[in-house]
C-alpha positions in Angstrom: 111.7 44.7 98.0 109.2 43.4 95.4 110.3 46.2 93.0 114.0 45.1 93.3 113.0 41.5 92.5 110.9 42.7 89.5 113.8 44.7 88.2 116.2 41.7 88.6 113.7 39.4 86.8 113.4 42.0 84.0 117.2 42.2 83.6 117.4 38.4 83.5 114.7 38.2 80.9 116.3 41.0 78.8 119.6 39.1 78.8 117.9 35.9 77.8 116.0 37.7 75.0 119.3 39.3 73.7 121.0 35.9 73.7 118.1 34.3 71.7 118.0 37.2 69.2 121.8 37.0 68.8 121.6 33.3 68.1 118.9 33.9 65.5 120.4 36.8 63.6 124.0 37.1 64.9 125.6 39.2 67.7 126.4 42.3 65.5 122.9 42.6 64.0 121.3 42.0 67.4 123.3 44.8 69.0 122.6 47.2 66.0 118.9 46.4 66.2 118.9 47.1 69.9 120.7 50.4 69.5 118.5 51.5 66.5 115.3 50.8 68.4 116.5 52.6 71.5 117.7 55.5 69.5 114.4 55.8 67.6 112.5 56.1 70.9 112.5 59.8 71.2 111.3 60.2 67.6 108.5 57.8 68.1 107.4 59.5 71.4 107.5 62.9 69.7 105.4 61.6 66.9 102.8 60.0 69.2 103.0 62.9 71.7 102.1 65.6 69.2 98.8 63.9 68.6 98.1 63.8 72.4 99.3 67.4 72.7 97.0 68.6 69.9 93.9 66.8 71.4 94.8 68.3 74.9 95.0 71.8 73.5 91.7 71.3 71.7 89.9 70.1 74.9 91.3 73.1 76.8 90.2 75.5 74.0 86.7 74.1 74.4 86.8 74.7 78.1 86.9 71.0 79.0 89.4 69.3 81.3 91.9 67.0 79.4 91.2 63.9 81.4 91.8 61.0 79.0 94.4 63.1 77.1 96.5 63.6 80.2 96.4 59.9 80.8 97.3 59.3 77.2 100.3 61.6 77.7 101.4 59.6 80.7 101.2 56.3 78.9 103.1 57.8 75.9 105.9 58.9 78.2 106.0 55.5 79.8 106.3 53.9 76.4 109.0 56.3 75.4 110.9 55.5 78.6 110.7 51.8 78.0 111.9 52.2 74.4 114.9 54.2 75.5 115.9 51.4 78.0 118.1 49.0 76.0 116.4 45.6 75.7 114.1 43.8 73.4 111.3 43.2 75.9 111.1 46.8 77.1 111.3 48.0 73.4 108.3 45.8 72.4 106.2 46.9 75.4 107.2 50.5 74.8 106.2 50.4 71.1 103.0 48.7 72.0 102.2 51.5 74.4 102.5 54.0 71.5 99.8 52.3 69.5 96.5 54.2 70.2 94.3 51.1 70.8 96.8 49.6 73.2 97.5 53.0 74.8 93.8 53.5 75.5 93.5 50.1 77.1 96.6 50.7 79.2 95.2 54.1 80.2 91.9 52.5 81.4 93.9 49.9 83.4 96.0 52.7 85.0 92.9 54.8 85.7 91.1 51.9 87.3 94.0 51.1 89.6 94.4 54.7 90.6 90.6 55.0 91.3 90.8 52.0 93.6 93.7 53.6 95.6 91.7 56.8 96.2 89.8 56.4 99.4 88.6 59.9 100.1 88.8 63.1 98.1 88.1 66.3 99.9 88.8 67.9 103.2 88.5 65.9 106.4 85.5 66.9 108.6 83.0 69.7 108.1 83.8 72.8 106.1 83.6 76.0 108.1 83.3 79.4 106.4 85.6 81.5 108.4 84.3 84.8 107.1 80.8 84.3 108.4 81.8 83.3 111.9 83.3 85.8 114.4 86.8 85.2 115.7 86.9 83.7 119.2 87.7 86.1 122.0 91.4 86.1 122.9 92.5 84.3 126.1 93.8 86.7 128.7 97.3 86.1 129.9 97.6 84.5 133.3 98.0 86.9 136.2 99.9 86.4 139.4 97.7 85.6 142.4 97.2 88.5 144.8 99.6 88.7 147.8 102.7 87.4 146.1 
């Protein structure tokens, strides 16, 4: 329910932002700006994403896990998604997420929230090595009592 309310508030804010921009520069230029920014989203994401991909490949070639690079990739994708959604507010947030300094900060915030949600990592209970323990004896099938 809270997600629905957040989406409704975002839509209302986007409409108000569009009206204000249209008042400032005119309806035609406002719509053209909106379309141009939304259309440039894939190009901007590709440009930012190649750097993330290059660093990820470098870490993997060095035999290290790409922890922060993977998080960078997720933030770049989120930024690209926001840019592709028509609206000035989502475009501004999306472009900000493509800037490396902002992307790093957003990645730390996301990582912190994910870390707080993780309660327990690993199997529940003790670990039993099944190869070092003999299999239990099979349970014999029930037999009919004598005299029946």
